[in-house]
Every structure is written in C-alpha cells, then in structure tokens.
Residue frames relative to the residue before (quaternion, step in Angstrom):
aa qw qx qy qz dx dy dz
X 1.0000 0.0000 0.0000 0.0000 0.00 0.00 0.00
X 0.2566 -0.7404 0.6041 0.1449 3.56 -0.99 0.80
X 0.0731 -0.8316 0.5505 -0.0077 3.57 -0.45 1.23
X 0.1822 -0.7578 0.6168 0.1101 3.60 -0.82 0.97
X 0.0996 -0.8186 0.5646 -0.0346 3.57 -0.36 1.40
X 0.1702 -0.7683 0.6091 0.0991 3.61 -0.75 0.98
X 0.8058 0.2313 -0.1799 0.5146 3.55 -1.07 0.77
X 0.3475 0.7960 -0.4579 0.1897 3.56 1.14 0.40
X 0.6222 0.5035 -0.3742 0.4683 3.63 1.19 0.00
X 0.5279 0.6068 -0.4193 0.4210 3.62 1.26 0.12
X 0.7932 -0.3668 0.2468 0.4188 3.53 -1.34 0.05
X 0.7722 0.3274 -0.1981 0.5072 3.61 0.47 -1.13
X 0.6195 0.5779 -0.3209 0.4235 3.55 1.03 -0.83
X 0.6943 0.4822 -0.2686 0.4618 3.50 0.87 -0.99
X 0.6522 0.4868 -0.3318 0.4771 3.54 1.03 -0.76
X 0.5974 0.5563 -0.3491 0.4602 3.58 1.06 -0.69
X 0.6563 0.5094 -0.3175 0.4571 3.66 0.85 -0.92
X 0.6743 0.5091 -0.3028 0.4410 3.53 0.91 -1.00
X 0.6485 0.5209 -0.2840 0.4770 3.46 1.03 -0.91
X 0.6999 0.4826 -0.2951 0.4360 3.64 0.78 -1.00
X 0.6878 0.4812 -0.3007 0.4527 3.68 0.91 -0.82
X 0.5780 0.5419 -0.3563 0.4953 3.58 1.24 -0.58
X 0.7697 0.4087 -0.1976 0.4489 3.60 0.74 -1.04
X 0.7898 0.1675 -0.0653 0.5865 3.50 1.17 -0.68
X 0.0087 -0.8773 0.4790 0.0296 3.66 0.66 0.96
X 0.5867 0.5584 -0.3688 0.4560 3.57 1.31 -0.24
X 0.5990 0.5888 -0.3663 0.4004 3.62 1.10 -0.44
X 0.3377 -0.7024 0.5822 0.2315 3.63 -1.33 0.28
X 0.1349 -0.7811 0.6090 0.0295 3.47 -1.16 0.83
X 0.0980 -0.7504 0.6525 0.0389 3.59 -0.72 1.08
X 0.1364 -0.8107 0.5692 0.0138 3.59 -0.59 1.30
X 0.1045 -0.7811 0.6152 0.0230 3.59 -0.50 1.23
X 0.2023 0.7737 -0.5846 0.1369 3.66 -0.63 1.00
X 0.4351 -0.7241 0.4797 0.2372 3.50 -1.01 0.85
X 0.2850 -0.7920 0.4659 0.2727 3.48 1.39 -0.39
X 0.1115 0.7427 -0.6358 0.1784 3.54 0.49 1.27
X 0.7872 -0.3250 0.2080 0.4810 3.53 -1.30 -0.04
X 0.7154 0.4589 -0.2756 0.4491 3.65 0.98 -0.74
X 0.6155 0.5359 -0.3604 0.4518 3.62 1.18 -0.17
X 0.0013 -0.8111 0.5786 -0.0859 3.62 -0.79 0.98
X 0.2743 -0.7790 0.5395 0.1640 3.67 -0.40 1.15
X 0.5119 0.6003 -0.4638 0.4031 3.65 1.16 -0.20
X 0.5305 0.6214 -0.4168 0.3985 3.67 1.09 -0.37
X 0.7926 0.3443 -0.1268 0.4870 3.56 1.02 -0.87
X 0.2794 0.7964 -0.5016 0.1901 3.62 1.18 0.35
X 0.6516 0.5404 -0.3254 0.4213 3.61 1.06 -0.67
X 0.7707 0.3106 -0.1940 0.5215 3.59 1.21 -0.31
X 0.3794 0.7554 -0.4885 0.2163 3.58 1.25 0.06
X 0.7337 0.3707 -0.2304 0.5208 3.66 1.13 -0.58
X 0.3677 0.7023 -0.5251 0.3097 3.65 1.17 0.30
X 0.5228 -0.6745 0.4374 0.2835 3.56 -1.00 1.08
X 0.7090 0.4505 -0.2613 0.4755 3.64 1.17 -0.49
X 0.6580 0.5298 -0.2957 0.4460 3.60 1.25 -0.04
X 0.0317 0.7636 -0.6448 0.0118 3.61 -0.98 0.91
X 0.1846 -0.7506 0.6221 0.1244 3.56 -1.06 0.84
X 0.0096 -0.7698 0.6377 0.0240 3.56 -1.03 0.75
X 0.2829 -0.7597 0.5591 0.1736 3.61 -0.73 1.00
X 0.3474 0.7156 -0.5270 0.2993 3.57 -0.57 1.17
X 0.5331 -0.6377 0.4932 0.2566 3.47 -1.47 0.36
X 0.4854 -0.6573 0.4991 0.2884 3.61 -0.92 0.88
X 0.6228 0.5550 -0.3188 0.4498 3.65 1.23 -0.38
X 0.5967 0.5573 -0.3407 0.4661 3.55 1.34 -0.15
X 0.3018 -0.8145 0.4766 0.1358 3.52 0.00 1.36
X 0.6767 0.5170 -0.2977 0.4314 3.58 0.91 -0.96
X 0.6581 0.4970 -0.2988 0.4802 3.53 1.08 -0.76
X 0.6561 0.5004 -0.3171 0.4676 3.63 0.93 -0.87
X 0.6459 0.5291 -0.3119 0.4534 3.53 0.94 -0.99
X 0.6635 0.5087 -0.2956 0.4622 3.66 0.93 -0.86
X 0.6960 0.4975 -0.2925 0.4272 3.47 0.88 -0.85
X 0.6146 0.5551 -0.3236 0.4577 3.53 1.11 -0.75
X 0.6640 0.4764 -0.2876 0.4995 3.54 1.05 -0.85
X 0.6895 0.5101 -0.3064 0.4129 3.58 0.71 -1.07
X 0.7904 0.3322 -0.1605 0.4890 3.62 0.87 -0.88
X 0.3810 -0.7637 0.4581 0.2485 3.58 1.32 0.23
X 0.0408 0.8775 -0.4760 0.0409 3.54 0.95 0.94
X 0.2817 -0.7669 0.5534 0.1621 3.62 -0.94 0.86
X 0.8179 0.0015 0.0301 0.5745 3.54 1.10 -0.62
X 0.2698 -0.7311 0.6077 0.1534 3.65 -1.08 0.77
X 0.0804 -0.7564 0.6483 0.0322 3.55 -0.96 0.95
X 0.1494 -0.8686 0.4724 -0.0077 3.51 -0.10 1.43
X 0.0213 -0.7940 0.6048 -0.0574 3.57 -0.23 1.40
X 0.5564 0.6729 -0.4037 0.2733 3.57 0.89 -0.90
X 0.3051 0.7357 -0.5524 0.2458 3.56 -0.75 1.18
X 0.3953 -0.6026 0.6097 0.3299 3.43 -1.27 0.36
X 0.1145 -0.8666 0.4856 0.0046 3.64 -0.64 0.99
X 0.6659 0.5281 -0.3723 0.3729 3.66 0.95 -0.54
X 0.4808 -0.7102 0.4472 0.2537 3.53 -0.74 1.24
X 0.6473 0.5389 -0.3227 0.4318 3.60 0.88 -0.84
X 0.6571 0.5051 -0.3043 0.4696 3.51 1.00 -0.81
X 0.6457 0.5126 -0.3285 0.4609 3.62 1.11 -0.72
X 0.6028 0.5537 -0.3523 0.4537 3.62 1.14 -0.50
X 0.6790 0.4946 -0.2660 0.4727 3.47 0.97 -0.90
X 0.7861 -0.0874 0.0914 0.6050 3.62 0.99 -0.94
X 0.2108 -0.8232 0.5174 0.1015 3.61 -0.32 1.24
X 0.5072 0.7104 -0.4215 0.2460 3.62 1.20 -0.42
X 0.6664 0.4957 -0.3310 0.4479 3.66 0.86 -0.84
X 0.6374 0.5429 -0.3257 0.4393 3.58 1.12 -0.63
X 0.6200 0.5183 -0.3052 0.5037 3.51 1.13 -0.75
X 0.6538 0.5245 -0.3061 0.4515 3.61 0.89 -0.92
X 0.7677 0.3990 -0.1925 0.4630 3.49 0.47 -1.33
X 0.7477 0.4438 -0.2512 0.4253 3.58 0.53 -1.17
X 0.7608 0.3401 -0.2106 0.5111 3.68 0.85 -0.84
X 0.7387 0.4112 -0.2585 0.4673 3.54 0.57 -1.09
X 0.6355 0.5384 -0.3284 0.4454 3.60 0.94 -0.76
X 0.6463 0.4836 -0.3199 0.4960 3.63 1.03 -0.81
X 0.6200 0.5370 -0.3617 0.4431 3.58 0.89 -0.69
X 0.6479 0.5420 -0.2987 0.4442 3.57 0.90 -0.99
X 0.6753 0.5031 -0.2859 0.4574 3.54 0.91 -0.96
X 0.6345 0.5390 -0.2862 0.4744 3.53 1.03 -0.96
X 0.6944 0.4721 -0.2888 0.4598 3.51 0.78 -0.95
X 0.6449 0.5081 -0.3038 0.4834 3.57 1.01 -0.80
X 0.6035 0.5488 -0.3307 0.4746 3.64 1.02 -0.81
X 0.6850 0.5020 -0.2841 0.4450 3.55 0.86 -1.04
X 0.7240 0.4591 -0.2595 0.4446 3.58 0.82 -1.02
X 0.7079 0.4223 -0.2606 0.5026 3.67 1.23 -0.35
X 0.7537 -0.4136 0.2272 0.4574 3.57 0.91 0.98
X 0.5672 -0.6482 0.3908 0.3246 3.61 1.03 0.73
X 0.0062 -0.8416 0.5318 -0.0940 3.52 0.73 1.31
X 0.5476 -0.6211 0.4503 0.3339 3.54 -0.94 0.92
X 0.0693 -0.8170 0.5724 -0.0132 3.65 -0.76 0.92
X 0.0303 -0.7838 0.6202 -0.0046 3.47 -0.86 1.16
X 0.2163 -0.7997 0.5599 0.0128 3.59 -0.66 1.39
X 0.2329 -0.7546 0.6077 0.0843 3.54 -0.81 1.22
X 0.0300 -0.7882 0.6108 -0.0685 3.56 -0.64 1.26
X 0.4260 -0.6989 0.5333 0.2138 3.56 -1.46 -0.20
X 0.5430 -0.6183 0.4336 0.3672 3.56 -1.23 0.37
X 0.4845 0.6921 -0.4197 0.3318 3.57 1.32 -0.15
X 0.5754 0.6397 -0.3552 0.3655 3.55 1.18 -0.48
X 0.6703 0.5033 -0.2494 0.4849 3.51 1.46 -0.46
X 0.5796 -0.6198 0.3755 0.3729 3.59 1.26 0.22
X 0.6509 -0.5139 0.4154 0.3738 3.45 -1.14 -0.82
X 0.3390 -0.7073 0.5942 0.1783 3.58 -1.34 0.58
X 0.5462 -0.5802 0.4750 0.3734 3.59 -1.19 0.51
X 0.5084 -0.6490 0.4452 0.3495 3.69 -0.95 0.87
X 0.7562 0.3116 -0.2177 0.5326 3.65 0.76 -0.86
X 0.4819 0.6262 -0.4490 0.4172 3.53 0.40 1.26
X 0.3548 -0.7222 0.5485 0.2273 3.59 -1.23 0.49
X 0.4164 0.7255 -0.4475 0.3163 3.49 1.44 -0.01
X 0.0782 -0.7572 0.6467 0.0479 3.54 -1.33 0.68
X 0.5734 -0.5648 0.4652 0.3685 3.49 -1.23 0.26
X 0.0709 0.7769 -0.6249 -0.0295 3.59 -0.97 0.58
X 0.7532 -0.4187 0.2510 0.4409 3.61 -1.34 0.08
X 0.7189 0.4272 -0.2905 0.4651 3.67 1.13 -0.15
X 0.3967 0.7109 -0.4857 0.3184 3.58 1.33 0.16
X 0.4662 -0.6591 0.5139 0.2901 3.67 -1.01 0.78
X 0.5028 -0.6424 0.4951 0.2989 3.52 -1.17 0.65
X 0.1199 0.7815 -0.6045 0.0969 3.60 -1.06 0.87
X 0.0276 -0.8412 0.5400 -0.0093 3.58 0.68 1.14
X 0.2021 -0.8043 0.5559 0.0562 3.56 -1.06 0.80
X 0.7417 0.2926 -0.2245 0.5602 3.66 1.15 0.19
X 0.6191 -0.5069 0.3791 0.4649 3.70 -1.09 0.39
X 0.5922 0.5983 -0.3484 0.4123 3.60 0.97 -0.78
X 0.7573 0.3854 -0.2103 0.4835 3.52 0.57 -1.24
X 0.5835 0.5454 -0.3945 0.4544 3.64 1.08 -0.53
X 0.6670 0.5050 -0.3155 0.4479 3.66 0.95 -0.83
X 0.6291 0.5262 -0.3222 0.4728 3.56 1.08 -0.75
X 0.6256 0.5349 -0.3316 0.4609 3.60 1.04 -0.98
X 0.6651 0.5135 -0.3228 0.4355 3.57 0.85 -0.90
X 0.6485 0.5174 -0.3203 0.4574 3.59 1.04 -0.86
X 0.5975 0.5451 -0.3554 0.4685 3.64 1.07 -0.76
X 0.6688 0.5112 -0.2995 0.4492 3.58 0.88 -0.92
X 0.6375 0.5317 -0.3315 0.4483 3.51 0.98 -0.81
X 0.5976 0.5704 -0.3250 0.4604 3.60 1.00 -0.97
X 0.6993 0.4949 -0.2538 0.4492 3.54 0.70 -1.11
X 0.6638 0.5224 -0.2954 0.4463 3.49 0.97 -0.90
X 0.6829 0.4750 -0.3032 0.4648 3.62 1.03 -0.70
X 0.5552 0.5522 -0.3671 0.5021 3.57 1.36 -0.34
X 0.7379 0.4574 -0.2333 0.4380 3.53 0.68 -1.20
X 0.7563 0.4060 -0.2179 0.4644 3.59 0.88 -1.02
X 0.8221 0.2567 -0.1295 0.4914 3.59 0.85 -0.85
X 0.4695 -0.6946 0.4267 0.3391 3.55 1.24 -0.22
X 0.2960 0.7651 -0.5124 0.2539 3.54 1.19 0.59
X 0.3844 -0.7260 0.5014 0.2715 3.65 -0.70 0.89
X 0.0583 0.8000 -0.5831 0.1288 3.63 -0.48 1.18
X 0.0048 0.6805 -0.7279 -0.0839 3.36 -1.66 0.29
X 0.1961 -0.7608 0.6115 0.0937 3.48 -1.39 0.60
X 0.0627 -0.7915 0.6017 0.0872 3.51 -1.00 0.66
X 0.1617 -0.7657 0.6149 0.0975 3.59 -0.96 0.88
X 0.0712 -0.8470 0.5267 0.0041 3.56 -0.55 1.05
X 0.5141 -0.6164 0.4894 0.3410 3.57 -1.22 0.40
X 0.7339 -0.3846 0.2695 0.4908 3.70 -1.26 0.00
X 0.3043 -0.7430 0.5814 0.1319 3.58 -0.99 1.07
X 0.0675 0.7509 -0.6562 -0.0307 3.59 -1.29 0.36
X 0.3748 0.7112 -0.5458 0.2363 3.49 -1.29 0.34
X 0.7737 -0.3338 0.2352 0.4845 3.62 -1.26 -0.27
X 0.8418 0.2546 -0.2049 0.4295 3.49 -1.39 0.58
X 0.4336 0.6634 -0.4964 0.3543 3.65 1.17 0.38
X 0.5486 -0.6324 0.4634 0.2904 3.53 -1.02 0.93
X 0.4544 -0.7535 0.4045 0.2494 3.53 -0.74 1.05
X 0.4390 0.6451 -0.4778 0.4034 3.58 1.18 0.49
X 0.6141 0.5496 -0.3301 0.4602 3.61 1.28 -0.42
X 0.6876 -0.5543 0.2739 0.3808 3.56 -1.14 0.73
X 0.7498 0.4232 -0.2973 0.4126 3.59 0.52 -0.97
X 0.6930 0.4279 -0.3071 0.4924 3.67 0.86 -0.74
X 0.5656 0.5548 -0.3931 0.4667 3.63 1.14 -0.45
X 0.6615 0.5191 -0.2892 0.4576 3.49 0.88 -1.00
X 0.6955 0.4698 -0.2918 0.4588 3.57 0.72 -1.01
X 0.7288 0.4359 -0.2724 0.4523 3.59 0.70 -0.97
X 0.5818 0.5294 -0.3678 0.4960 3.69 1.09 -0.48
X 0.6730 0.4817 -0.3154 0.4643 3.58 0.80 -0.92
X 0.5939 0.5503 -0.3597 0.4637 3.65 0.99 -0.75
X 0.7387 0.3917 -0.2089 0.5072 3.58 0.95 -1.00
X 0.4033 -0.7358 0.4442 0.3140 3.64 1.28 0.09
X 0.3870 0.6721 -0.5083 0.3744 3.50 0.97 1.13
X 0.6403 -0.5098 0.4212 0.3908 3.51 -1.33 0.24
X 0.2799 -0.7269 0.5890 0.2152 3.51 -1.20 0.55
X 0.2609 -0.7973 0.5093 0.1918 3.65 -0.39 0.99
X 0.0949 -0.7890 0.6066 0.0232 3.58 -1.10 0.90
X 0.3941 -0.7358 0.4791 0.2717 3.57 -0.62 0.97
X 0.8819 0.1087 -0.0868 0.4505 3.48 -1.29 0.76
X 0.7690 -0.2657 0.2532 0.5233 3.51 -0.77 -1.15
X 0.4970 -0.6830 0.4106 0.3434 3.62 1.32 -0.08
X 0.5964 0.5967 -0.3729 0.3863 3.55 1.16 0.04
X 0.3187 0.6926 -0.5463 0.3468 3.47 0.77 1.16
X 0.2194 -0.8329 0.5028 0.0730 3.61 -0.55 1.19
X 0.0113 -0.8103 0.5847 -0.0374 3.53 -0.90 1.01
X 0.4148 -0.6626 0.5953 0.1859 3.45 -1.35 0.59
X 0.0675 -0.8774 0.4745 0.0210 3.70 -0.07 1.21
X 0.1606 -0.8203 0.5489 0.0037 3.50 -0.65 1.26
X 0.4213 -0.6960 0.5338 0.2306 3.57 -0.78 1.13
X 0.5472 -0.6867 0.3709 0.3025 3.59 -0.72 1.07
X 0.6311 0.5297 -0.3564 0.4406 3.60 1.04 -0.62
X 0.6154 0.5366 -0.3515 0.4581 3.59 1.06 -0.66
X 0.6366 0.5184 -0.3221 0.4714 3.55 1.17 -0.76
X 0.6608 0.5050 -0.3317 0.4452 3.61 0.97 -0.61
X 0.6326 0.4964 -0.3545 0.4772 3.53 1.08 -0.64
X 0.6172 0.5192 -0.3735 0.4582 3.71 1.02 -0.54
X 0.6522 0.5163 -0.3174 0.4554 3.61 0.99 -0.83
X 0.5982 0.5418 -0.3695 0.4605 3.61 1.08 -0.64
X 0.6897 0.4605 -0.3210 0.4573 3.58 0.83 -0.85
X 0.6338 0.5280 -0.3444 0.4483 3.66 0.92 -0.81
X 0.6541 0.5014 -0.3130 0.4720 3.69 0.91 -0.92
X 0.7383 0.4096 -0.2566 0.4704 3.63 0.83 -0.80
X 0.8504 0.2108 -0.0303 0.4812 3.57 0.84 -1.04
X 0.4327 0.7327 -0.4298 0.3020 3.60 1.29 -0.23
X 0.4053 -0.7018 0.5246 0.2608 3.61 -0.96 0.79
X 0.5722 -0.6293 0.4340 0.2970 3.47 -1.08 1.02
X 0.8206 0.2225 -0.2141 0.4809 3.53 -1.00 1.13
X 0.6206 0.5812 -0.3356 0.4056 3.59 1.26 -0.13
X 0.3050 -0.7195 0.5995 0.1727 3.51 -1.37 0.53
X 0.1254 -0.7885 0.6005 0.0439 3.53 -1.01 0.93
X 0.2719 -0.7349 0.5982 0.1675 3.61 -1.00 0.89
X 0.1264 -0.7853 0.6049 0.0382 3.60 -0.99 0.93
X 0.0216 0.8109 -0.5745 0.1093 3.53 -0.51 1.29
X 0.5267 -0.6670 0.4331 0.3003 3.59 -1.30 0.05
X 0.6890 -0.4807 0.3573 0.4081 3.55 -1.38 -0.01
X 0.7082 0.5325 -0.2757 0.3727 3.59 1.02 -0.51
X 0.4527 -0.5577 0.5642 0.4070 3.48 -1.33 0.08
X 0.6192 -0.5729 0.3825 0.3770 3.55 -1.03 0.83
X 0.2077 -0.7726 0.5969 0.0610 3.50 -1.19 0.84
X 0.4863 -0.6429 0.4818 0.3436 3.62 -1.12 0.60
X 0.6180 -0.5317 0.4162 0.4026 3.54 -1.26 0.43
X 0.6145 0.5665 -0.3463 0.4261 3.59 0.97 -0.74
X 0.7125 0.4577 -0.2396 0.4748 3.45 0.83 -1.12
X 0.5985 0.5458 -0.3591 0.4636 3.58 1.13 -0.62
X 0.6615 0.4882 -0.3126 0.4757 3.63 0.89 -0.84
X 0.6579 0.5151 -0.3210 0.4459 3.55 0.94 -0.76
X 0.6077 0.5415 -0.3321 0.4768 3.51 1.19 -0.69
X 0.6548 0.5077 -0.3156 0.4624 3.61 0.99 -0.89
X 0.6315 0.5587 -0.3070 0.4413 3.59 1.06 -0.80
X 0.6632 0.4893 -0.2895 0.4867 3.48 1.13 -0.83
X 0.6252 0.5135 -0.3511 0.4714 3.60 1.02 -0.69
X 0.7501 0.3763 -0.2377 0.4892 3.57 0.94 -0.84
X 0.4390 -0.7443 0.4121 0.2890 3.60 1.32 0.20
X 0.4549 0.6791 -0.4318 0.3813 3.43 0.97 1.03
X 0.5226 -0.6539 0.4349 0.3320 3.64 -1.09 0.43
X 0.5637 -0.6156 0.4359 0.3364 3.57 -1.18 0.58
X 0.5025 0.6546 -0.4505 0.3407 3.70 1.08 0.06
X 0.5297 0.6194 -0.3777 0.4394 3.53 1.43 -0.01
X 0.5559 0.6092 -0.3714 0.4265 3.53 1.32 -0.20
X 0.0104 0.7967 -0.6033 0.0354 3.61 -0.93 0.98
X 0.2883 -0.7626 0.5607 0.1445 3.54 -0.65 1.21
X 0.0665 -0.7983 0.5984 0.0159 3.52 -0.90 1.04
X 0.7424 -0.4016 0.3029 0.4425 3.58 -1.35 0.17
X 0.5160 -0.6841 0.4361 0.2750 3.52 -0.94 0.94
X 0.5084 -0.6096 0.5153 0.3230 3.57 -1.35 0.43
X 0.5382 -0.6011 0.4771 0.3485 3.69 -0.98 0.73
X 0.8721 0.1364 -0.0712 0.4645 3.52 -1.01 0.77
X 0.2792 0.8164 -0.4715 0.1822 3.50 1.33 0.43
X 0.3825 -0.7388 0.5173 0.2004 3.64 -0.73 1.18
X 0.4540 -0.7286 0.4559 0.2349 3.57 -0.82 1.06
X 0.8449 -0.0572 0.1005 0.5223 3.49 0.74 -0.90
X 0.1050 -0.7539 0.6481 0.0234 3.51 -1.27 0.88
X 0.1348 0.7719 -0.6156 0.0836 3.60 -1.00 0.67
X 0.2441 -0.7825 0.5692 0.0647 3.55 -0.94 1.14
X 0.2025 -0.7088 0.6648 0.1211 3.45 -1.16 0.86
X 0.0717 -0.8573 0.5097 -0.0117 3.58 -0.46 1.27
X 0.2545 0.8159 -0.4827 0.1908 3.46 1.30 0.61
X 0.5987 0.5810 -0.3776 0.4017 3.65 1.04 -0.65
X 0.7145 0.4152 -0.2961 0.4789 3.60 0.71 -0.92
X 0.5780 0.5690 -0.3700 0.4532 3.62 1.11 -0.51
X 0.7078 0.4866 -0.2267 0.4592 3.55 0.90 -1.09
X 0.7538 0.4010 -0.1928 0.4835 3.52 0.82 -1.09
X 0.8312 0.2395 -0.0848 0.4946 3.63 0.78 -0.91
X 0.4712 -0.7180 0.4103 0.3068 3.62 1.24 -0.10
X 0.4464 0.6906 -0.4517 0.3462 3.60 1.19 0.43
X 0.0965 0.7270 -0.6792 0.0310 3.55 -1.25 0.75
X 0.4897 -0.6331 0.4916 0.3431 3.50 -1.12 0.58
X 0.2185 -0.7998 0.5459 0.1210 3.60 -1.09 0.64
X 0.6658 0.4727 -0.2976 0.4946 3.64 1.25 -0.24
X 0.2077 -0.7871 0.5649 0.1351 3.58 -0.48 1.16
X 0.7227 -0.4786 0.2642 0.4229 3.63 -1.21 0.42
X 0.6627 0.5026 -0.3310 0.4457 3.62 0.84 -0.93
X 0.6495 0.5020 -0.3158 0.4759 3.60 0.86 -0.84
X 0.6888 0.5003 -0.2793 0.4442 3.52 0.79 -1.17
X 0.6614 0.4859 -0.3202 0.4732 3.72 0.85 -0.78
X 0.6579 0.4812 -0.3513 0.4607 3.64 0.92 -0.66
X 0.6262 0.5315 -0.3321 0.4638 3.55 1.07 -0.76
X 0.6828 0.4716 -0.2867 0.4787 3.61 0.97 -0.94
X 0.6566 0.4970 -0.3537 0.4437 3.66 0.87 -0.65
X 0.6493 0.5075 -0.3223 0.4658 3.59 1.00 -0.80
X 0.6125 0.5201 -0.3625 0.4722 3.64 1.11 -0.72
X 0.7004 0.4718 -0.2868 0.4523 3.69 0.74 -0.88
X 0.6133 0.5291 -0.3442 0.4748 3.60 1.18 -0.76
X 0.7286 0.4448 -0.2394 0.4626 3.63 0.98 -0.82
X 0.7808 0.2937 -0.1710 0.5242 3.62 1.15 -0.43
X 0.0858 0.8454 -0.5187 0.0939 3.52 0.87 1.04
X 0.5416 0.5851 -0.4136 0.4396 3.67 1.15 -0.49
X 0.6322 0.5632 -0.3186 0.4262 3.63 0.92 -0.95
X 0.7997 0.3308 -0.2050 0.4571 3.59 0.57 -1.01
X 0.5944 0.5669 -0.3710 0.4332 3.58 1.10 -0.59
X 0.5962 0.5458 -0.3645 0.4624 3.57 1.08 -0.68
X 0.6869 0.4896 -0.2903 0.4519 3.63 0.94 -0.85
X 0.6758 0.4838 -0.2880 0.4757 3.53 0.93 -0.99
X 0.6097 0.5881 -0.3344 0.4131 3.59 1.13 -0.62
X 0.5900 0.5590 -0.3750 0.4460 3.61 1.28 -0.41
C-alpha cells in the first residue's frame, strides 16, 4: 500500500509513520509536512533511510504540489494529520488555523477526488463537540452534535464537515476518527504532559490553568496508531469512529500530581496561572463503536503510559531541550 501522510513530522503523525513502517515494512509512505514549529524531522531519524519512506517539505494548501505527488507516487490512501492544533495559539491568532485546517483539508479532498477518488482518512478531535458537565456520566459518541468553543475546534469541525460532504456529494471513500487527548514520545513540550515532565526535570514550576479541575480522557499515542491501522484496513466507508482511552477522565490537577509522584517530586512545583478563555471543563469518549465493529481496545493505561512517557523524555533530553531553547 502507498500511503500519503500529511503532517507526518508532527507528534501523532510521526508516531504513526514509525508504527506503520515497523508493522508493514513492505508499504511505502510519502510524508508531506510544512515543518512549522510543531514539525520535527528528528522524530523520524530512525526511518529516514528506509526504502519505503519519502519526505517532501510542502504545504497541504498547495494544490499543484499535492496533485503532482498523488500522481507520482500512485497513492492508495491519504491519512490526514496535518493541522494547527494548539488552542492557546488559536486564541491569539486564528488565521493559520483557518488556512491549514479548513483550506488544507479542502485541497486534499479535491486532489483525492480528481485522482480517481483516493481513499481518505481524516484525523479529528473530541474538542469539536464542546464540553460536558463535570458531574455527569455522559460521554461523546458518534451521534453527539457539534459545538466547538475555540477557533481551533471550530476549524477542525469545519474540516470534518467538508470530509463528509465530499463523501455524500461526490462518493469519495472516507473515514473520520475523533480521538481524545494524546500523549507519548515526540510530543511538543508546549502540551501539558511533556511540559510538566520537562519542567520537573529542569526543576521549574508546572503551570496549571485556573483551578485545574478540567477533566480529560488521555490516550497513549501507540493505542491511537493501532486504532488508525484498523480503520484504514477495515473501517466502513463514510463512517466515523471515536478513539478513547482505558481510564476514567482525570483532572489536569490530579494528572500533574500523578506525574509528580512518578517522578518523586513534591507538589510545591505546581503553579496556578490565569485561566484560558472559553476553557472546556470536561471531555470523555465513548469508543464502543470501534470496539464492536473493528475489535479495537486501548491496552496502555494512564499509569503505564505516563511511566513510558517520562522515561522517554528522561532519555531524550537533547530532543526536547533543543525545542524549548527556541
């Protein structure tokens, strides 16, 4: 299979490429990435000389480039990770999110359509569904109405709708996955878990927004990659699949406390800071559909995943110190 992966130098995209080439060494992967601040080719050093791997630096909004690459490499499927993702950055400046997340998705869909209706898998987020009550057992599922509350989540919601429209209007074969918060190796240290781990290693304070009582469902990135593998190979055309974790959602405050315990540090490193505007209180994913239809279940629980993640950042300090130094 020839896979065209967008945003493959980012956190989830690079983990996916490493996973895929290890599991399917005979396949070919073409990785298109613009290499914004979140893209890092150091993530992919172990496969840069793999005979089935090609990296092209370019923008998903460049139709001529995308169209050329789909033809040149006879692509069988597009796996679309490329996106601006950091909520805080979208609040400061929404323009890059509109450009990449909406226009970029349109360009890829149009190119897929014009090149023989190439199979298209779109990676999205649970944030497009807004927020859930804290004192509730409700979870997001595939029938939950969209209610985005930040420029980032609004741009991802728009891209989801575009993907569905190309399936319904033009018959493009598509699947969509909405996942909960990911964590693991190669995650940019602006995100909560790697920020906490790296700050603690440096004996710096760990900032927590507001009262810290924002509840999230944390998914280890390798579990996400296994789910994508099943969707790409067995997912039903036109369907959406939710990908969540083993755990009951946990507050940001309790999460950081758990990381401090794993790293054997005191809680006095916690520092409460001014809250983010429009901060969603709770996300939770119901992943029963992908379990029942495709047989997927997460296998890494939070304690195990955090230990794996801490050990990776402890052993790869050159990787993240270079990023934080910028």
